[in-house]
C-alpha positions in Angstrom: -29.9 -7.0 15.3 -30.0 -3.7 16.6 -29.8 -0.9 13.7 -30.0 2.4 16.1 -27.9 2.9 18.9 -28.3 6.1 20.7 -25.2 7.6 22.1 -24.7 9.5 25.3 -22.3 12.3 25.2 -19.4 12.5 27.7 -18.6 16.3 28.7 -15.0 17.2 28.8 -14.0 20.5 31.1 -11.6 22.9 29.0 -9.4 26.0 30.1 -11.0 27.5 26.7 -14.3 26.4 27.4 -18.1 27.7 27.1 -21.3 27.2 28.7 -23.4 26.3 25.5 -22.4 22.4 25.7 -24.1 22.0 29.5 -24.4 24.4 32.2 -21.7 23.6 35.1 -22.2 25.1 38.6 -20.0 28.0 39.2 -19.5 28.6 35.6 -17.0 25.4 35.1 -15.8 25.8 31.6 -17.5 22.8 29.1 -15.4 22.7 25.8 -15.9 19.3 24.1 -18.7 16.7 24.3 -17.3 13.8 23.0 -21.0 12.6 21.3 -19.0 9.6 19.2 -16.5 7.8 20.8 -15.0 4.0 21.3 -15.2 4.6 24.8 -18.7 5.7 24.4 -21.8 4.2 26.2 -24.5 3.7 24.3 -28.0 4.6 25.8 -30.0 2.2 27.7 -27.0 -0.3 27.6 -23.8 -0.6 30.2 -22.0 -1.3 26.8 -19.8 0.9 24.9 -19.0 1.6 20.8 -15.8 -0.5 21.0 -17.9 -3.5 23.0 -20.5 -3.2 19.8 -17.8 -3.0 17.5 -15.5 -6.1 18.8 -19.0 -8.1 19.3 -21.0 -7.4 16.5 -17.8 -7.0 14.0 -19.3 -6.0 10.4 -22.9 -5.7 11.1 -22.5 -3.3 13.4 -19.3 -1.5 12.0 -20.2 -2.3 8.2 -18.6 -4.4 5.7 -16.0 -2.5 4.4 -14.6 -0.8 7.7 -14.9 -3.9 9.2 -12.1 -5.2 6.9 -10.2 -2.0 6.9 -9.8 -1.7 10.6 -10.8 -5.0 12.5 -12.6 -4.7 15.2 -11.6 -1.4 15.8 -14.2 1.7 15.6 -12.3 4.4 13.2 -13.9 7.7 14.3 -14.0 10.3 17.0 -17.3 13.1 17.0 -16.8 15.8 19.2 -19.0 19.1 19.8 -16.7 22.4 20.8 -18.0 25.5 22.7 -14.8 28.2 22.2 -14.9 30.9 24.6 -11.2 31.6 24.1 -8.3 30.9 21.6 -7.3 27.0 21.8 -3.8 26.0 21.7 -1.8 26.7 18.4 -1.6 22.6 17.7 -0.4 20.0 15.2 -1.3 16.2 15.0 0.8 13.7 12.9 0.1 11.3 10.4 -0.9 7.6 10.9 3.4 6.8 10.1 4.3 9.4 12.1 1.8 8.5 15.2 3.0 4.6 14.6 6.8 6.1 15.1 6.2 9.0 17.9 3.3 7.1 19.9 3.3 3.2 19.4 2.6 0.5 16.9 -1.1 0.7 16.2 -1.8 4.4 16.6 -3.9 6.7 14.4 -2.6 9.6 13.2 -5.6 13.0 13.4 -6.9 14.4 10.1 -10.1 16.5 11.3 -12.5 18.0 9.8 -15.2 20.9 11.6 -18.5 22.1 10.8 -19.1 25.8 12.2 -22.5 25.8 14.0 -22.2 29.1 15.5 -19.5 31.3 14.5 -19.6 35.6 16.7 -19.1 38.5 14.2 -15.3 38.4 13.6 -14.4 35.1 15.1 -11.1 33.5 12.9 -9.4 30.5 13.0 -5.5 29.6 12.5 -5.2 26.8 9.9 -1.8 26.5 8.1 1.2 28.8 8.0 1.8 31.9 5.6 2.8 31.4 1.2 6.6 31.6 1.6 7.0 30.3 5.0 10.0 27.7 4.5 10.7 24.4 6.6 13.5 26.2 8.2 11.7 29.4 8.9 8.7 27.4 10.1 10.9 25.3 12.4 12.3 28.3 13.9 9.2 29.5 14.8 8.1 26.7 16.7 11.3 26.6 19.1 11.3 30.1 19.6 7.4 30.9 20.4 6.9 32.9 17.1 4.6 30.8 15.3 1.7 33.2 15.4 4.3 35.6 13.1 3.7 32.6 10.6 0.2 31.1 11.2 -2.3 31.7 8.4 -5.6 33.3 9.8 -9.0 32.4 8.2 -12.0 34.0 8.2 -15.1 31.3 8.8 -19.0 32.1 9.0 -21.7 29.4 10.7 -22.2 26.6 7.8 -18.6 26.8 6.9 -16.5 23.1 6.8 -12.7 23.1 7.2 -10.4 20.1 6.3 -7.3 20.1 8.5 -5.0 17.4 7.3 -2.4 16.0 9.8 0.8 18.4 9.6 -1.7 21.3 9.4 -0.8 23.8 12.2 -4.5 24.9 13.3 -5.9 26.9 16.3 -9.6 27.6 16.8 -10.5 30.8 18.2 -13.4 32.4 20.5 -17.1 33.0 19.2 -17.7 29.0 18.2 -19.7 26.5 18.4 -18.8 23.2 16.2 -18.8 19.6 14.8 -15.5 18.3 14.6 -14.9 14.5 13.3 -11.6 12.6 12.9 -9.5 9.7 13.0 -9.7 8.0 16.8 -7.1 9.4 17.9 -6.4 12.4 20.6 -2.7 12.8 19.7 -2.0 16.5 19.9 1.3 18.5 19.7 1.0 21.3 21.5 2.8 24.8 19.5 1.8 27.4 21.6 -0.6 28.2 24.4 -1.1 32.2 24.0 1.2 32.2 27.7 -1.4 30.9 29.3 0.5 29.7 32.4 1.8 26.0 32.5 -0.7 23.4 33.9 -0.6 19.8 34.3 -1.8 18.0 30.3 -0.8 21.3 28.7 3.0 21.0 28.3 4.5 22.2 25.2 5.5 20.0 22.3 8.1 21.4 20.6 10.2 18.8 18.9 7.1 16.8 18.0 5.7 19.8 16.5 8.8 20.7 14.6 9.0 17.0 13.8 5.2 16.6 11.9 4.1 20.2 10.9 3.8 20.7 7.2 4.8 24.0 6.0 2.8 23.0 2.8 0.2 21.8 4.7 -3.4 24.4 4.1 -6.7 24.0 5.5 -9.5 23.5 2.3 -12.5 25.7 3.3 -16.2 24.6 2.0 -18.5 27.5 2.1 -22.0 26.6 3.5 -24.3 25.1 1.1 -27.2 27.6 2.3 -30.9 26.5 2.7 -29.9 24.3 -0.8 -32.3 20.7 0.0 -30.6 17.4 -0.4 -27.4 15.6 0.9 -24.3 18.1 0.5 -20.8 16.7 0.8 -18.5 19.1 2.2 -15.6 17.1 3.0 -14.4 13.8 2.0 -10.7 11.9 2.6 -9.6 8.5 2.9 -10.5 8.3 6.7 -14.2 9.9 6.7 -17.0 11.8 4.9 -18.9 14.4 5.9 -22.2 15.4 4.7 -25.2 17.6 5.5 -28.2 17.0 4.9 -31.0 18.6 4.6 -34.2 17.0 6.0 -37.6 17.8 5.0 -40.7 17.2 6.6 -41.8 14.5 4.1 -38.7 12.9 4.9 -35.7 11.2 2.9 -34.7 7.8 2.5 -30.6 6.9 3.0 -28.8 3.7 3.0 -25.1 2.3 4.2 -25.0 -0.2 1.9 -24.0 -2.6 4.0 -20.4 -1.0 4.2 -20.0 1.7 7.0 -21.8 2.7 9.6 -23.6 6.3 9.8 -23.1 8.8 12.6 -26.2 11.2 12.3 -26.1 14.6 14.6 -28.9 17.0 14.5 -27.8 20.7 14.1 -30.8 22.2 13.5 -35.0 21.0 14.4 -35.9 17.7 15.5 -35.5 14.4 13.5 -37.1 10.9 13.5 -34.7 8.5 12.5 -36.2 4.8 11.5 -34.6 1.6 10.3 -36.5 -1.7 10.3 -39.2 -1.1 12.8 -37.2 0.8 15.1 -37.3 4.7 15.7 -35.5 7.3 17.0 -36.5 11.0 17.7 -33.0 13.1 17.9 -33.0 17.0 19.0 -30.4 19.6 18.3 -27.1 18.3 19.6 -28.1 14.8 19.9 -26.8 11.5 18.0 -27.3 8.1 16.7 -25.3 5.8 15.2 -26.9 3.7 12.6 -25.0 0.0 12.2 -23.4 0.0 9.1 -25.3 -3.5 8.6 -28.5 -1.7 8.6 -28.6 -1.3 4.8 -31.9 1.3 4.3 -33.0 3.7 6.9 -35.0 7.0 6.7 -34.9 10.7 7.6 -37.8 12.7 8.6 -38.1 16.6 10.2 -40.6 16.8 12.6 -40.9 20.4 12.3 -40.5 22.0 8.8 -36.6 21.3 7.7 -34.1 19.8 9.6 -30.2 19.9 9.6 -28.1 16.7 10.1 -24.3 16.3 9.7 -23.4 12.8 8.8 -20.0 10.7 8.9 -19.0 7.3 8.0 -15.9 5.7 6.5 -15.7 6.0 2.6 -15.4 2.8 0.4 -11.3 2.5 0.0 -10.5 3.2 -4.0 
């Protein structure tokens, strides 16, 4: 059985993207790199994450994940390079997705971890206190949602939890990591008066149906340089940890329950599991199989930072 699966990123052009994820000829903006995805290819093979989830089951996914989701891979992890505002948008929860998208569709609860943030950069997350559901619906329908959206200052190292139903938008000057349920269902509320184009239509009534006026983003400040494992977001769908990995190394364990997706955000890291070794540079990702159990990480030059996402054990 393979324990470590290095993944190939898939790059996507976006009107709001930049050049930090992958420089393109003629300045074509790259907004997203999908680093862990159902359809993502495993390096050195012609197979996808979904193929391994289907064929290897609990050995790949972990026993808790397989019991909960069957052969479905439940997370999508992206890197985003924001050179301009993303649309103001909202995502449905599981029940709403089943009703609006189709049976078996996942909702989209997500979290962000900010890697680089320009001075003065902001996000929109939630709506202002005192905004009633009726006032929010009116703002969505009239194109005046900026009048009720809540602006939030963030800095590098901060993490933000965005539950389904939360109105939100990322601003320019940011490079970030995003973990979410396996869903790309997005209802666009407002698009900064950019010219309408294929794939960028507004979804007014869907947005009214799923936006929660009471939903608020939860911001966890940077853990700084403190050593160890720092859990910055946890919810029923995923846990996101920040690991400060020393040159002396540290031991971790999937306990057979869930895969661990590891993305290096600073430094260079060696990951070992049962005789297998993968070396990761900044913004590279490896998936530790759920059945792998114990594994180790070691920074190759001083201290490194790793983001780890996995599915928590259901209570």
